[in-house]
C-alpha positions in Angstrom: 131.0 222.6 143.0 129.0 220.4 140.6 129.7 216.7 140.5 130.5 215.5 137.0 129.0 212.3 135.6 131.6 210.8 133.3 131.5 208.0 130.8 133.9 205.2 131.4 133.7 202.5 128.7 134.3 198.9 129.7 135.4 195.9 127.7 133.3 195.3 124.6 131.3 192.2 123.8 131.8 191.2 120.2 129.8 189.1 117.8 132.0 187.8 114.9 132.4 184.7 112.8 135.7 183.9 114.5 137.5 185.5 117.4 134.5 187.2 118.9 132.9 186.9 122.3 129.9 185.3 120.6 129.4 183.6 117.2 127.7 185.6 114.4 128.0 184.5 110.8 125.9 186.5 108.4 128.3 185.7 105.5 126.6 185.5 102.1 123.3 186.5 103.7 120.8 186.3 100.8 118.4 189.1 99.9 115.2 188.9 102.1 116.9 186.8 104.7 118.2 187.3 108.3 120.9 185.9 110.6 120.8 186.0 114.4 124.0 185.9 116.5 124.3 183.7 119.6 122.7 185.2 122.7 125.0 186.6 125.4 124.3 186.1 129.1 124.5 189.6 130.5 124.1 188.5 134.1 127.3 186.6 134.5 128.7 189.6 136.6 127.7 193.1 137.6 127.3 195.2 134.4 126.2 198.4 132.9 122.7 198.9 131.7 123.6 201.2 128.8 125.7 200.1 125.9 127.1 201.7 122.8 126.4 199.4 119.8 128.2 199.3 116.4 127.2 197.1 113.5 129.4 196.7 110.4 129.3 194.8 107.1 130.5 194.8 103.5 128.0 194.3 100.8 128.3 191.7 98.1 129.5 192.1 94.5 126.4 194.0 93.5 125.4 197.2 95.4 122.5 199.6 95.1 122.9 202.9 96.9 120.1 203.5 99.4 119.2 199.9 100.1 119.5 198.8 103.7 120.3 196.0 106.1 118.2 196.2 109.2 120.0 195.8 112.6 117.9 194.4 115.5 118.5 193.2 119.0 116.8 190.1 120.3 116.4 189.6 124.1 115.2 186.9 126.5 114.8 186.3 130.2 116.0 182.7 129.6 112.5 181.4 129.2 110.6 183.8 127.0 112.6 185.0 123.9 111.5 187.8 121.5 111.1 185.1 118.9 111.4 181.3 118.8 114.3 180.9 116.4 116.6 179.6 119.2 119.5 181.1 121.1 122.5 180.3 118.9 124.1 181.7 115.7 121.2 180.7 113.4 119.2 181.8 110.4 116.1 183.8 111.0 113.2 181.5 109.9 111.0 184.3 108.4 110.6 188.1 108.3 107.6 187.8 110.6 109.9 186.5 113.3 111.2 190.1 113.6 107.8 191.6 114.6 108.6 191.5 118.4 112.3 192.1 118.1 113.8 195.5 119.0 114.9 197.4 116.0 118.2 199.4 116.5 118.7 201.0 113.1 119.9 200.2 109.6 123.1 200.0 107.7 122.5 202.0 104.5 124.4 201.1 101.3 126.0 204.5 100.8 128.3 203.9 97.9 128.8 201.5 95.0 132.2 200.3 96.3 132.6 197.1 98.3 133.8 198.9 101.5 132.8 198.5 105.1 129.6 200.2 106.0 128.7 201.0 109.6 125.7 202.1 111.8 125.8 202.8 115.5 123.8 204.0 118.5 123.0 203.5 122.2 120.8 200.8 123.8 119.6 200.1 127.3 119.7 196.3 128.0 117.7 195.2 131.0 117.2 191.5 130.1 119.5 188.6 130.9 120.1 187.4 127.4 120.5 189.3 124.1 122.1 189.3 120.7 122.1 191.0 117.3 120.1 190.2 114.1 120.9 191.4 110.6 118.1 191.3 108.1 119.1 191.9 104.5 116.6 194.2 102.9 118.8 194.7 99.8 118.2 193.0 96.5 121.6 191.2 96.6 123.5 188.8 98.8 126.1 190.3 101.3 129.8 189.5 101.2 131.0 185.9 101.5 134.0 186.9 103.6 133.5 186.1 107.3 135.7 189.0 108.5 133.4 191.5 106.8 130.7 191.4 109.5 130.4 192.1 113.2 128.4 193.6 116.0 130.0 195.3 119.0 128.4 196.2 122.4 130.5 198.5 124.6 129.2 198.8 128.2 129.1 202.4 129.4 128.4 202.6 133.1 128.0 206.1 134.4 130.5 207.2 137.1 130.3 210.1 139.4 133.8 211.7 139.7 
C-alpha cells in the first residue's frame, strides 16, 4: 500500500499595518515606489521550508487595467541581506535595490473598481530572515487605507500519513 504525503498547513505569518505578525505599511504607495515589510526570523523554532504566499491590496482612486504591483521577497542570513534598505517596515530607497531580491509575482489591476486584488503562489524559504516587498509599477498611488494591504505566509510542512 502506498504511503500518502499530505499537506498540513500551520499557523500563518502575516504582514499588516496593524494586527499582523510583522509590520507592513504600503498605504498610499506612490507610483514608482516600493515598501518593504519588517523581516521575520524564521529560525525561532522548527519550521517548514515550503510556504504558500498570498499578497493583497486595493488600488487607489485611479485604476488602469493591466498595470501591476510587483511582489518580491527579501531574505537575509542576519548579516548579508538581499539589499541594504534595512530590516524594518521601510520604504525601498530605489528600484535598483530590487535587482537582487527574489520576485514572487505581480498583482495585476484587473478591473476599474476599487476592490481587493490578490496574487498567490508557493515559495521555499531556506534563509533565517525574510519579508515582503511591494513595488508600485502603476501610474497611480495605491489606497490610503491601512487595512487594504497585506502579505500572508502559510507554512506547509509535508507529512507522511
